[in-house]
C-alpha positions as a Markdown table, in Angstrom:
| # | Residue | x | y | z |
|---|---|---|---|---|
| 1 | Met | 62.2 | 97.5 | 89.3 |
| 2 | Thr | 63.3 | 100.8 | 91.0 |
| 3 | Ala | 67.0 | 101.3 | 91.0 |
| 4 | Asp | 68.7 | 101.2 | 94.4 |
| 5 | Pro | 69.5 | 104.9 | 95.3 |
| 6 | Thr | 72.4 | 103.6 | 97.4 |
| 7 | Val | 74.1 | 102.1 | 94.2 |
| 8 | Trp | 73.0 | 104.2 | 91.3 |
| 9 | Arg | 72.9 | 108.0 | 90.7 |
| 10 | Val | 71.1 | 107.5 | 87.6 |
| 11 | Lys | 70.1 | 104.2 | 85.8 |
| 12 | Gly | 68.6 | 103.3 | 82.5 |
| 13 | Met | 67.7 | 100.2 | 80.4 |
| 14 | Pro | 70.3 | 100.9 | 79.3 |
| 15 | Leu | 71.4 | 104.6 | 80.0 |
| 16 | Ala | 73.7 | 104.8 | 76.9 |
| 17 | Pro | 73.7 | 102.1 | 74.2 |
| 18 | Ala | 76.6 | 100.5 | 72.5 |
| 19 | Thr | 78.2 | 102.5 | 69.7 |
| 20 | Gly | 79.7 | 99.5 | 67.9 |
| 21 | His | 80.0 | 95.8 | 67.9 |
| 22 | Gly | 82.7 | 93.6 | 69.2 |
| 23 | Ala | 84.0 | 91.3 | 72.0 |
| 24 | Leu | 81.8 | 93.0 | 74.6 |
| 25 | Asp | 78.4 | 92.8 | 72.9 |
| 26 | Gly | 75.7 | 93.2 | 75.5 |
| 27 | Val | 78.1 | 93.6 | 78.4 |
| 28 | Arg | 76.4 | 95.9 | 81.0 |
| 29 | Leu | 78.6 | 98.6 | 82.5 |
| 30 | Ala | 78.2 | 100.4 | 85.8 |
| 31 | Val | 80.3 | 103.4 | 85.5 |
| 32 | Lys | 81.7 | 105.1 | 88.5 |
| 33 | Asp | 80.4 | 108.7 | 88.9 |
| 34 | Leu | 83.8 | 110.2 | 88.1 |
| 35 | Phe | 83.8 | 109.4 | 84.4 |
| 36 | Ala | 82.4 | 111.6 | 81.6 |
| 37 | Val | 79.4 | 109.9 | 80.0 |
| 38 | Thr | 77.8 | 112.0 | 77.1 |
| 39 | Gly | 74.9 | 114.1 | 78.2 |
| 40 | Phe | 75.4 | 113.6 | 82.0 |
| 41 | Ala | 77.3 | 115.7 | 84.5 |
| 42 | Val | 79.9 | 114.1 | 86.7 |
| 43 | Gly | 78.7 | 114.0 | 90.3 |
| 44 | Ala | 81.7 | 112.9 | 92.3 |
| 45 | Gly | 79.7 | 111.3 | 95.1 |
| 46 | Asn | 78.7 | 114.9 | 96.4 |
| 47 | Pro | 75.3 | 116.7 | 95.8 |
| 48 | Ala | 76.9 | 120.2 | 96.1 |
| 49 | Trp | 79.4 | 119.4 | 93.3 |
| 50 | Leu | 76.7 | 117.8 | 91.2 |
| 51 | Ala | 74.4 | 120.8 | 91.5 |
| 52 | Glu | 77.1 | 123.0 | 89.8 |
| 53 | Ala | 78.2 | 120.5 | 87.4 |
| 54 | Leu | 77.2 | 120.6 | 83.6 |
| 55 | Pro | 76.4 | 117.7 | 81.2 |
| 56 | Val | 79.5 | 116.6 | 79.4 |
| 57 | Ala | 79.7 | 116.6 | 75.6 |
| 58 | Glu | 81.6 | 113.4 | 75.0 |
| 59 | Asp | 82.5 | 110.1 | 76.8 |
| 60 | Ala | 85.8 | 109.6 | 78.7 |
| 61 | Pro | 88.0 | 107.6 | 76.3 |
| 62 | Ala | 87.8 | 104.4 | 78.4 |
| 63 | Val | 83.9 | 104.6 | 78.3 |
| 64 | Ala | 84.0 | 105.4 | 74.5 |
| 65 | Arg | 86.1 | 102.3 | 73.9 |
| 66 | Leu | 84.0 | 100.0 | 75.7 |
| 67 | Arg | 80.9 | 101.2 | 74.2 |
| 68 | Ala | 82.5 | 100.8 | 70.7 |
| 69 | Ala | 83.2 | 97.2 | 71.5 |
| 70 | Gly | 79.5 | 96.6 | 72.3 |
| 71 | Ala | 79.1 | 97.4 | 75.9 |
| 72 | Val | 76.3 | 99.3 | 77.1 |
| 73 | Val | 76.2 | 101.8 | 80.0 |
| 74 | Gln | 73.6 | 100.5 | 82.3 |
| 75 | Gly | 74.0 | 103.5 | 84.7 |
| 76 | Ile | 76.2 | 105.8 | 86.7 |
| 77 | Ala | 77.0 | 104.3 | 90.0 |
| 78 | His | 77.9 | 106.1 | 93.3 |
| 79 | Thr | 81.4 | 106.7 | 94.5 |
| 80 | Asp | 82.8 | 107.7 | 97.9 |
| 81 | Glu | 83.0 | 111.5 | 97.9 |
| 82 | Phe | 85.7 | 112.7 | 95.4 |
| 83 | Ala | 86.9 | 109.0 | 95.5 |
| 84 | Tyr | 88.8 | 110.0 | 98.8 |
| 85 | Ser | 87.6 | 107.1 | 101.0 |
| 86 | Leu | 87.9 | 103.3 | 101.2 |
| 87 | Ser | 84.7 | 102.3 | 103.1 |
| 88 | Gly | 82.1 | 102.7 | 100.4 |
| 89 | Ala | 79.7 | 104.4 | 102.8 |
| 90 | Asn | 78.8 | 107.8 | 101.3 |
| 91 | Val | 77.3 | 110.2 | 103.9 |
| 92 | His | 75.0 | 111.6 | 101.4 |
| 93 | Tyr | 73.7 | 108.4 | 99.5 |
| 94 | Gly | 74.4 | 105.7 | 102.0 |
| 95 | Ala | 76.1 | 102.3 | 101.8 |
| 96 | Pro | 75.3 | 100.1 | 98.9 |
| 97 | Pro | 74.5 | 96.4 | 99.6 |
| 98 | Asn | 77.3 | 93.8 | 99.7 |
| 99 | Pro | 75.3 | 90.5 | 99.0 |
| 100 | Ala | 78.4 | 88.4 | 100.0 |
| 101 | Ala | 78.5 | 89.9 | 103.4 |
| 102 | Pro | 75.2 | 91.8 | 104.2 |
| 103 | Asp | 76.3 | 93.1 | 107.4 |
| 104 | Leu | 79.6 | 94.6 | 106.0 |
| 105 | Val | 80.4 | 97.4 | 103.6 |
| 106 | Thr | 81.4 | 96.9 | 100.1 |
| 107 | Gly | 84.6 | 98.8 | 100.4 |
| 108 | Gly | 85.2 | 101.8 | 98.3 |
| 109 | Ser | 85.6 | 104.1 | 96.6 |
| 110 | Ser | 84.2 | 102.3 | 93.6 |
| 111 | Ser | 81.5 | 101.0 | 95.8 |
| 112 | Gly | 78.4 | 101.6 | 93.6 |
| 113 | Pro | 80.0 | 99.7 | 90.6 |
| 114 | Ala | 81.2 | 96.8 | 92.9 |
| 115 | Ser | 77.7 | 96.6 | 94.4 |
| 116 | Ala | 76.1 | 96.7 | 90.9 |
| 117 | Val | 78.3 | 93.8 | 89.8 |
| 118 | Ala | 77.9 | 91.8 | 93.0 |
| 119 | Thr | 74.0 | 92.1 | 92.9 |
| 120 | Gly | 74.0 | 91.0 | 89.2 |
| 121 | His | 72.8 | 94.4 | 87.9 |
| 122 | Ala | 75.9 | 94.9 | 85.8 |
| 123 | Asp | 78.7 | 92.7 | 84.4 |
| 124 | Val | 81.5 | 95.2 | 84.7 |
| 125 | Gly | 82.1 | 97.9 | 87.2 |
| 126 | Leu | 84.2 | 100.6 | 85.6 |
| 127 | Gly | 86.0 | 102.7 | 88.3 |
| 128 | Thr | 89.2 | 104.2 | 89.5 |
| 129 | Asp | 91.9 | 103.0 | 91.8 |
| 130 | Thr | 94.2 | 105.6 | 93.4 |
| 131 | Ser | 95.0 | 103.8 | 96.7 |
| 132 | Gly | 93.0 | 100.5 | 96.3 |
| 133 | Ser | 89.5 | 101.6 | 95.2 |
| 134 | Ile | 89.1 | 98.7 | 92.7 |
| 135 | Arg | 91.0 | 96.0 | 94.5 |
| 136 | Val | 89.4 | 96.6 | 97.9 |
| 137 | Pro | 85.8 | 96.5 | 97.0 |
| 138 | Ala | 86.3 | 93.5 | 94.7 |
| 139 | Ser | 88.1 | 91.8 | 97.6 |
| 140 | Cys | 85.2 | 92.7 | 100.1 |
| 141 | Cys | 82.6 | 91.6 | 97.7 |
| 142 | Gly | 84.2 | 88.2 | 96.4 |
| 143 | Leu | 84.9 | 89.7 | 92.9 |
| 144 | Phe | 87.7 | 90.1 | 90.6 |
| 145 | Gly | 89.2 | 93.5 | 90.4 |
| 146 | Phe | 92.1 | 94.9 | 88.2 |
| 147 | Arg | 94.3 | 97.9 | 88.5 |
| 148 | Pro | 96.5 | 98.4 | 85.5 |
| 149 | Thr | 100.1 | 99.8 | 85.2 |
| 150 | His | 99.8 | 103.5 | 85.9 |
| 151 | Gly | 99.1 | 105.3 | 82.6 |
| 152 | Ala | 98.3 | 102.0 | 80.7 |
| 153 | Val | 94.6 | 103.1 | 80.3 |
| 154 | Ser | 93.8 | 106.8 | 79.5 |
| 155 | Ala | 92.4 | 108.6 | 82.5 |
| 156 | Asp | 91.2 | 111.5 | 80.3 |
| 157 | Gly | 87.6 | 112.5 | 81.0 |
| 158 | Val | 88.0 | 111.1 | 84.5 |
| 159 | Met | 87.8 | 113.4 | 87.6 |
| 160 | Pro | 91.3 | 113.3 | 89.1 |
| 161 | Leu | 92.3 | 112.7 | 92.7 |
| 162 | Ala | 96.0 | 112.2 | 92.7 |
| 163 | Pro | 97.3 | 112.0 | 89.2 |
| 164 | Ser | 100.5 | 110.3 | 90.1 |
| 165 | Phe | 98.6 | 107.4 | 91.4 |
| 166 | Asp | 95.1 | 107.5 | 89.7 |
| 167 | Thr | 94.3 | 104.6 | 87.4 |
| 168 | Val | 91.2 | 103.5 | 85.5 |
| 169 | Gly | 90.3 | 99.8 | 86.6 |
| 170 | Trp | 87.4 | 97.4 | 86.5 |
| 171 | Ile | 85.5 | 94.8 | 88.5 |
| 172 | Thr | 83.9 | 91.6 | 87.2 |
| 173 | Arg | 82.2 | 88.5 | 88.6 |
| 174 | Asp | 84.5 | 86.2 | 86.6 |
| 175 | Ala | 88.0 | 86.2 | 85.2 |
| 176 | Gln | 87.0 | 85.9 | 81.6 |
| 177 | Thr | 85.1 | 89.1 | 81.6 |
| 178 | Leu | 88.0 | 90.7 | 83.4 |
| 179 | Thr | 90.3 | 89.7 | 80.6 |
| 180 | Ala | 87.8 | 90.6 | 77.8 |
| 181 | Val | 87.7 | 94.3 | 79.2 |
| 182 | Gly | 91.6 | 94.3 | 79.2 |
| 183 | Asp | 91.7 | 93.1 | 75.6 |
| 184 | Val | 89.9 | 96.4 | 74.8 |
| 185 | Leu | 91.5 | 98.8 | 76.9 |
| 186 | Leu | 95.0 | 97.8 | 77.4 |
| 187 | Pro | 97.9 | 98.3 | 75.0 |
| 188 | Pro | 99.7 | 95.4 | 73.4 |
| 189 | Glu | 102.5 | 93.7 | 75.2 |
| 190 | Thr | 105.0 | 90.8 | 74.8 |
| 191 | Pro | 103.4 | 87.9 | 76.7 |
| 192 | Thr | 105.5 | 86.9 | 79.8 |
| 193 | Ile | 104.6 | 84.7 | 82.7 |
| 194 | Pro | 106.1 | 84.4 | 86.1 |
| 195 | Lys | 108.3 | 81.5 | 87.2 |
| 196 | Ser | 107.5 | 82.0 | 90.8 |
| 197 | Phe | 105.7 | 84.1 | 93.5 |
| 198 | Leu | 107.0 | 85.9 | 96.4 |
| 199 | Ala | 104.3 | 86.0 | 99.1 |
| 200 | Leu | 103.7 | 88.4 | 102.0 |
| 201 | Gly | 101.2 | 88.2 | 104.8 |
| 202 | Gly | 100.8 | 84.5 | 104.9 |
| 203 | Thr | 99.3 | 84.2 | 101.4 |
| 204 | Ala | 101.6 | 81.3 | 100.0 |
| 205 | Gln | 98.9 | 78.7 | 100.3 |
| 206 | Ala | 96.4 | 80.9 | 98.6 |
| 207 | Val | 98.0 | 80.8 | 95.2 |
| 208 | Ser | 98.3 | 77.1 | 94.8 |
| 209 | Gln | 96.0 | 77.1 | 91.8 |
| 210 | Phe | 98.6 | 79.1 | 89.9 |
| 211 | Arg | 100.9 | 76.1 | 89.9 |
| 212 | Arg | 104.1 | 78.2 | 90.6 |
| 213 | Pro | 106.7 | 77.9 | 93.3 |
| 214 | Val | 105.9 | 80.2 | 96.2 |
| 215 | Arg | 108.3 | 81.6 | 98.7 |
| 216 | Glu | 107.4 | 83.7 | 101.7 |
| 217 | Ile | 109.5 | 86.8 | 102.0 |
| 218 | Ser | 109.8 | 89.8 | 104.3 |
| 219 | Leu | 109.9 | 93.4 | 103.3 |
| 220 | Ser | 110.7 | 96.3 | 105.5 |
| 221 | Thr | 107.8 | 98.3 | 104.1 |
| 222 | Trp | 105.4 | 95.5 | 104.9 |
| 223 | Asp | 106.7 | 94.7 | 108.4 |
| 224 | Asp | 106.6 | 98.4 | 109.2 |
| 225 | Pro | 104.2 | 100.1 | 106.7 |
| 226 | Asp | 104.1 | 103.4 | 108.4 |
| 227 | Pro | 106.9 | 105.1 | 106.4 |
| 228 | Leu | 105.4 | 104.1 | 103.0 |
| 229 | Leu | 101.9 | 105.0 | 104.1 |
| 230 | Leu | 103.0 | 108.4 | 105.2 |
| 231 | Ala | 105.0 | 109.2 | 102.1 |
| 232 | Phe | 102.1 | 108.0 | 99.9 |
| 233 | Arg | 99.7 | 110.0 | 102.1 |
| 234 | Arg | 101.7 | 113.2 | 101.6 |
| 235 | Val | 101.9 | 113.0 | 97.8 |
| 236 | Gln | 98.3 | 111.9 | 97.4 |
| 237 | Ala | 97.0 | 114.7 | 99.7 |
| 238 | Ala | 99.3 | 117.4 | 98.1 |
| 239 | Glu | 98.1 | 116.6 | 94.7 |
| 240 | Ser | 94.3 | 116.3 | 95.8 |
| 241 | Trp | 94.6 | 119.7 | 97.4 |
| 242 | Arg | 96.0 | 121.1 | 94.2 |
| 243 | Ala | 93.2 | 119.6 | 92.2 |
| 244 | His | 90.2 | 120.4 | 94.5 |
| 245 | Gly | 91.3 | 122.6 | 97.4 |
| 246 | Trp | 89.8 | 125.6 | 95.8 |
| 247 | Trp | 86.4 | 123.9 | 95.9 |
| 248 | Val | 86.9 | 122.6 | 99.5 |
| 249 | Glu | 87.7 | 126.2 | 100.5 |
| 250 | Thr | 84.6 | 127.6 | 98.8 |
| 251 | His | 82.3 | 124.8 | 100.0 |
| 252 | Pro | 83.1 | 124.3 | 103.7 |
| 253 | Arg | 81.2 | 121.5 | 105.4 |
| 254 | Ser | 79.9 | 120.2 | 102.1 |
| 255 | Leu | 82.1 | 117.1 | 102.5 |
| 256 | Ala | 82.0 | 114.3 | 105.2 |
| 257 | Gly | 84.3 | 115.5 | 108.0 |
| 258 | Asp | 86.9 | 112.7 | 107.4 |
| 259 | Val | 87.0 | 113.4 | 103.7 |
| 260 | Glu | 87.5 | 117.1 | 104.2 |
| 261 | Ala | 90.2 | 116.4 | 106.7 |
| 262 | Arg | 92.1 | 114.4 | 104.2 |
| 263 | Phe | 91.9 | 117.2 | 101.7 |
| 264 | Arg | 93.0 | 119.8 | 104.2 |
| 265 | Phe | 96.0 | 117.7 | 105.3 |
| 266 | Gly | 97.2 | 118.2 | 101.7 |
| 267 | Ala | 97.3 | 122.1 | 102.3 |
| 268 | Gln | 99.8 | 121.5 | 105.1 |
| 269 | Val | 102.3 | 119.3 | 103.0 |
| 270 | Ser | 105.3 | 121.4 | 102.2 |
| 271 | Ala | 107.2 | 121.3 | 98.9 |
| 272 | Asp | 110.2 | 119.8 | 100.7 |
| 273 | Glu | 108.0 | 117.2 | 102.4 |
| 274 | Glu | 106.4 | 116.2 | 99.0 |
| 275 | Ala | 109.7 | 115.9 | 97.2 |
| 276 | Asp | 111.2 | 113.8 | 100.0 |
| 277 | Ala | 108.2 | 111.5 | 100.0 |
| 278 | Arg | 108.5 | 111.1 | 96.1 |
| 279 | Ser | 112.2 | 110.3 | 96.6 |
| 280 | Arg | 111.4 | 107.7 | 99.2 |
| 281 | Ile | 108.7 | 106.0 | 97.0 |
| 282 | Ala | 111.0 | 105.9 | 94.1 |
| 283 | Ala | 113.7 | 104.2 | 96.2 |
| 284 | Trp | 111.3 | 101.6 | 97.7 |
| 285 | Arg | 109.9 | 101.0 | 94.1 |
| 286 | Gly | 113.4 | 100.2 | 92.8 |
| 287 | Glu | 114.1 | 97.9 | 95.7 |
| 288 | Leu | 110.9 | 95.9 | 95.2 |
| 289 | Leu | 111.5 | 95.8 | 91.3 |
| 290 | Asp | 115.1 | 94.4 | 91.9 |
| 291 | Leu | 113.6 | 91.7 | 94.2 |
| 292 | Leu | 111.0 | 90.7 | 91.6 |
| 293 | Gly | 113.4 | 90.7 | 88.7 |
| 294 | Asp | 112.0 | 89.3 | 85.5 |
| 295 | Asp | 110.6 | 86.1 | 86.6 |
| 296 | Ser | 108.8 | 86.7 | 90.0 |
| 297 | Trp | 105.5 | 88.3 | 90.9 |
| 298 | Leu | 104.3 | 89.4 | 94.3 |
| 299 | Val | 101.2 | 88.1 | 96.2 |
| 300 | Leu | 99.7 | 89.6 | 99.3 |
| 301 | Pro | 96.4 | 90.1 | 100.9 |
| 302 | Ala | 94.0 | 92.4 | 98.9 |
| 303 | Gly | 92.4 | 94.0 | 101.9 |
| 304 | Gly | 89.2 | 93.0 | 103.5 |
| 305 | Pro | 86.9 | 91.8 | 104.7 |
| 306 | Gly | 84.8 | 94.9 | 104.8 |
| 307 | His | 84.0 | 96.6 | 108.1 |
| 308 | Ala | 80.7 | 96.5 | 109.9 |
| 309 | Arg | 78.3 | 99.0 | 108.3 |
| 310 | Asn | 77.8 | 100.8 | 111.6 |
| 311 | Leu | 81.4 | 101.0 | 112.7 |
| 312 | Gly | 82.4 | 104.2 | 114.4 |
| 313 | Leu | 85.1 | 106.6 | 112.9 |
| 314 | Ala | 88.0 | 105.3 | 115.1 |
| 315 | Gly | 87.2 | 101.8 | 113.9 |
| 316 | Arg | 86.9 | 102.9 | 110.3 |
| 317 | Asp | 90.3 | 104.7 | 110.5 |
| 318 | Gln | 92.0 | 101.6 | 111.9 |
| 319 | Trp | 90.4 | 99.5 | 109.1 |
| 320 | Arg | 91.6 | 102.0 | 106.6 |
| 321 | Arg | 95.2 | 101.8 | 107.8 |
| 322 | Glu | 95.1 | 98.0 | 107.7 |
| 323 | Thr | 93.6 | 98.0 | 104.2 |
| 324 | Leu | 96.1 | 100.6 | 102.9 |
| 325 | Arg | 99.0 | 98.4 | 104.1 |
| 326 | Cys | 97.8 | 95.8 | 101.5 |
| 327 | Ser | 96.9 | 98.1 | 98.6 |
| 328 | Val | 99.3 | 101.0 | 98.7 |
| 329 | Pro | 102.4 | 99.2 | 97.4 |
| 330 | Ala | 101.0 | 98.7 | 93.9 |
| 331 | Ser | 99.5 | 102.1 | 94.0 |
| 332 | Ala | 102.5 | 104.0 | 95.1 |
| 333 | Tyr | 104.7 | 102.1 | 92.7 |
| 334 | Gly | 102.5 | 102.3 | 89.6 |
| 335 | Leu | 102.4 | 98.4 | 89.3 |
| 336 | Pro | 99.6 | 96.3 | 87.8 |
| 337 | Ser | 97.6 | 94.4 | 90.4 |
| 338 | Val | 94.7 | 92.0 | 90.3 |
| 339 | Ser | 92.4 | 91.0 | 93.3 |
| 340 | Val | 91.0 | 87.5 | 93.1 |
| 341 | Pro | 88.5 | 85.8 | 95.4 |
| 342 | Thr | 89.5 | 83.1 | 97.7 |
| 343 | Gly | 86.1 | 81.8 | 98.6 |
| 344 | Ser | 86.4 | 82.8 | 102.3 |
| 345 | Thr | 83.5 | 83.9 | 104.4 |
| 346 | Pro | 83.3 | 86.8 | 104.6 |
| 347 | Pro | 85.2 | 87.6 | 101.5 |
| 348 | Ala | 88.7 | 88.7 | 101.5 |
| 349 | Gly | 90.7 | 88.2 | 98.4 |
| 350 | Ile | 94.4 | 88.0 | 97.5 |
| 351 | Ala | 96.3 | 90.4 | 95.2 |
| 352 | Leu | 98.9 | 89.5 | 92.7 |
| 353 | Val | 101.3 | 92.3 | 91.7 |
| 354 | Ala | 103.4 | 92.2 | 88.6 |
| 355 | Pro | 106.2 | 94.4 | 87.3 |
| 356 | Pro | 105.1 | 97.3 | 85.0 |
| 357 | Gly | 103.7 | 96.5 | 81.6 |
| 358 | Arg | 102.7 | 93.0 | 82.5 |
| 359 | Asp | 99.1 | 93.7 | 82.5 |
| 360 | Arg | 97.8 | 91.3 | 79.9 |
| 361 | Ala | 100.1 | 88.5 | 81.2 |
| 362 | Leu | 98.5 | 89.0 | 84.6 |
| 363 | Leu | 95.0 | 88.8 | 83.3 |
| 364 | Asp | 95.8 | 85.8 | 81.1 |
| 365 | Leu | 97.3 | 84.0 | 84.2 |
| 366 | Val | 94.3 | 84.7 | 86.2 |
| 367 | Ala | 91.9 | 83.5 | 83.5 |
| 368 | Ser | 93.8 | 80.3 | 83.2 |
| 369 | Ala | 93.6 | 79.7 | 87.0 |
| 370 | Phe | 89.8 | 80.6 | 87.2 |
| 371 | Pro | 88.3 | 78.9 | 84.0 |
| 372 | Ala | 84.8 | 79.6 | 83.0 |
| 373 | Ala | 82.4 | 77.2 | 84.8 |
């Protein structure tokens, strides 16, 4: 069968074999085209970047650890350009299929890995989540998606976007595989479970399977998300410009117009504006962690469903803002978050957000609430 060019940049049977044996024997990985995979260049979702890139000499640590545990790299899957989008509709390679909602996008930027998992051509989509790019496509495709505590999984060997927020995450069809990947990649922790949930956005009824008391709450940054979104945007864009502005300047019009505009916004963020944004984010983070305490976790919409595949730019921008409202809190505050499916049609998941360092506890709770069939 010919590999779908909207999903895969390159695919094998497998592309790279396992290097050891363990809990992930035979698990098929779709690796986002930001990760170093031995012998292949990183394409970053852009043909001009790929044309100048050289094959890498060794795997990114996350890829290496999964292969050592028995997983095989099925292929390198497409990303939105430089991972700086949430739609999953790459102007160069197209929009990969979303079998759960064929008329809607998968969401991005881990669009290729999400589609590979959703269509059954991979068991795990290994990707990145800076502002929601694991949780959003998982939500839009009816899958499970996990963003760990910032820094819990090494991002070495992964092309950066905004290092203050970049994380390595993964997407699966079931909670058991989600947890098995975490067992390989995550550091050890002392098991803790929440005594209750605090719910935003009318999600209280959606967590009944977790068998915990739920209380609807109100947060200023949820009721009026614009200040948080602007602060996050400034820091993200400033860091992105420092990482890739040189390339944008020397390759004008090589990126989709909306993606290039996001980069160029970063060139306009002053040092004072960036510092102020970081200070605001830190203050809001402290407020949320005080609210959660040691015993409560947050639940809110995960973003989705995906937008129509032929939606215009204005509509995509509105969808992006509404989606970021859901995904940015965990991203900005460096917190672990998991998107779980609700069974809705079209798919739109819910997200659980835990205090930092509760990654394994979060995955274990999800696995207990969604047992193997």
